[in-house]
N, C-alpha and C positions, 0 to 999 in steps of 0.2 A: 403538027400539034400546035405550034405558036402562030399558025396562019390566022387564027381567030382573033389574035390580039392586034388591034389596029395600031399602025405606026411602031411596031416592035422592031427595035434595032439593037443588035448585040455588038459591042465594041470588038474590034479585031484583036488578035493576040498581041501585037505591038502596042496598041493603045492600052490594053490591060497591064502589060508589063511596065510601061512608063508610069502609069498611075500607081501601081503597086510600089515601084521604086520610090516615087515621091512620098507616098504615105510612110514607107519604111524610114526614109530620111527624117520625116517630121515626127516620128515616134519617140525621139529622144528629147527629154526636157530642155537640154542646153540648145540643141539645134532648133527646137520650136521657139525658144526665146530669141535666138539669133535671127530667125526668119521674121519674127514679129518686129524686132528692132529694124531690120533691113527694109521691111515693107514701109516703115515710117520715113526712111531716108538713108542715104549713103553714110558709111562710117569706116574708120580704120580699126585694126585689131585691138589696140589699147583701149579705145572707147568702148568697143563691143564687149571686151573682157570686163570692164567696169560695169556696164549695163546688165550683163547676165550673171555677174558674180563668179567668174571663172578665171583661171590663169590664162594669160595670152597664148601660151603654147597649146593649151587644150582648145582654145577658141580657134587657133590656126588650123588644128587638125579637123575640127568640125567644119570649118569653112571649106577646107579642101574636099571633104566628102560632099558637101552641098554643091560645090562647083562641079564635081564629077557627075552629080545627078542633074546638072543643068538648072539648079534652082538659084544659084548665085553667080554673079559676074564680078570682075574686079578691074581696076585701072590703076596705073602707077602715076604718082605725082611726086617727082623728086625721089626722096627716100621712103615715102609712104605709099602703101597700097590701100586703096579704098574699095570697099565691098558694097554691093547693092543687090537687091532682089532681081533676078533675071526674068522672072515671070510673075506678074501680078495676079495671074489666075488662081494662085494658091491663097491669096488673101481671104476670099470668102470661106474657104475650107478652114483656115486657121481661126477666123472669126467665129465660125460655127462651133468649132471644137472648144474654144475658150468660152463661148456663150453657154455651152453645155456645162463647163466647169463652174461658171458663175451660178447657174441654176442648181447644180449639185451641192455647192458649198453654201449657197445663200449669201455670198459676199461678192461685192463688186470687184472688178479687176483692180489691183493695186500693187504697190511696191512693198513687199513684206519686210524689206530692210528698213524702210521708213517707219512702218508700223512697229517693228521691234524697237527701234530707237526711241519711239514715242511712248514705249511702255505698253503697246497693244499687243 
């Protein structure tokens, strides 16, 4: 049936599972914010918690899930653990999702805490 579609390729089961797992991990607002921050550069839990507006314990739990999914790596430096995006292939996916949000809201990406503080 699909022989008529030129260059038709169906991903295999493992590829589909990995992609679905990544999308599932990114479907949480806090994890999406964490990944956006980590795609900008390496950070520790305290800084990430401040950036995403969550408690450090919650951020640590989200980071553990992202690590298990292979989306985040970490390294230890003294008493600190620094996290970074493990795979930059997710950047265009996140950019497209956020671009859709910009289009849907009619507002540019921005820090809502700064807007709130400014009275906006």
